[in-house]
C-alpha positions in Angstrom: -23.4 -14.9 44.3 -19.7 -15.2 43.9 -17.7 -13.9 41.0 -15.5 -16.7 39.5 -13.5 -15.7 36.5 -12.1 -18.8 35.0 -12.8 -21.7 32.6 -16.0 -22.6 34.5 -17.3 -19.0 35.0 -20.3 -19.7 32.8 -21.2 -22.9 34.7 -20.9 -21.2 38.1 -22.8 -18.1 37.0 -25.6 -20.2 35.4 -26.0 -22.4 38.5 -26.2 -19.3 40.8 -28.5 -17.4 38.5 -31.0 -20.3 38.6 -30.5 -20.5 42.4 -29.4 -24.1 42.3 -26.9 -25.8 44.5 -24.0 -27.9 43.3 -25.9 -30.9 44.6 -28.9 -30.1 42.3 -26.7 -30.0 39.2 -24.8 -33.2 40.2 -28.1 -34.9 40.6 -29.4 -33.7 37.2 -26.1 -34.9 35.6 -26.3 -38.2 37.5 -22.8 -37.8 38.7 -21.3 -37.8 42.3 -21.2 -34.4 43.9 -17.4 -34.6 44.2 -17.1 -35.0 40.4 -19.3 -32.0 39.9 -17.3 -30.0 42.4 -14.1 -31.0 40.5 -15.7 -29.7 37.3 -16.7 -26.4 38.9 -13.3 -25.9 40.5 -11.6 -26.6 37.2 -9.9 -29.8 38.4 -11.9 -31.6 35.6 -12.5 -30.1 32.2 -16.0 -29.7 30.7 -16.2 -32.2 27.8 -18.4 -31.6 24.8 -20.8 -34.3 26.1 -21.0 -32.6 29.5 -21.5 -29.2 27.8 -24.5 -30.7 25.9 -26.0 -31.9 29.1 -25.4 -28.6 30.8 -26.9 -26.8 27.8 -30.1 -28.8 28.2 -30.2 -28.2 32.0 -29.9 -24.4 31.6 -31.6 -24.2 28.2 -28.6 -22.4 26.6 -26.1 -23.2 23.9 -23.5 -25.7 25.0 -20.7 -23.7 23.4 -21.0 -21.1 26.2 -19.6 -23.7 28.6 -16.6 -24.4 26.5 -15.6 -21.0 25.1 -12.7 -20.5 27.5 -11.3 -24.0 26.6 -10.6 -22.9 23.0 -6.9 -22.7 22.2 -5.5 -19.4 21.1 -3.1 -19.6 18.2 -1.0 -16.6 17.6 0.1 -16.1 14.0 1.1 -12.5 14.7 4.8 -13.1 15.2 8.1 -11.6 14.0 9.7 -8.2 14.1 7.3 -5.4 14.8 4.4 -7.7 15.3 3.9 -6.9 19.0 3.6 -10.6 19.2 0.6 -11.0 21.5 -2.7 -12.9 21.1 -5.7 -11.0 20.0 -8.6 -11.2 22.4 -12.2 -10.0 22.2 -12.3 -6.5 23.9 -14.8 -6.0 26.6 -14.6 -3.3 29.3 -16.7 -5.3 31.7 -14.9 -8.6 31.7 -11.5 -10.1 31.4 -13.0 -13.1 29.5 -15.0 -11.3 26.9 -18.4 -12.1 28.5 -19.6 -11.0 31.9 -21.9 -12.2 34.6 -24.7 -9.9 33.6 -24.7 -11.1 30.0 -24.9 -14.8 31.2 -27.7 -14.0 33.6 -29.7 -12.3 30.7 -29.2 -15.3 28.5 -30.3 -17.7 31.3 -33.4 -15.6 32.3 -34.3 -15.0 28.6 -34.3 -18.7 27.9 -36.2 -19.8 31.0 -39.6 -21.6 30.4 -42.4 -19.1 29.9 -40.2 -16.5 28.3 -41.1 -17.3 24.7 
């Protein structure tokens, strides 16, 4: 499994956790492999419709596929403000969620785990 920190980190981690190939997901989404590879590489963004489909494929909330797409607005500006965005703190990940957490979500939601 590769580690891919970026906007599509959840997608790549979910696919690898389920031991699926890019071809498998492209087929389930009914899109060309090249389009899926563009999504995974970040050349194409994950839309809300696509996030819904991915959520159904992996049986997880679609919001997980889009959380890195959210815009950060910094209202903490001005003298003495230290003027930086406020992010979720997590020792294990630069994105606020790590690979292990995603794997637990995927495995916990797999069929037969009710």
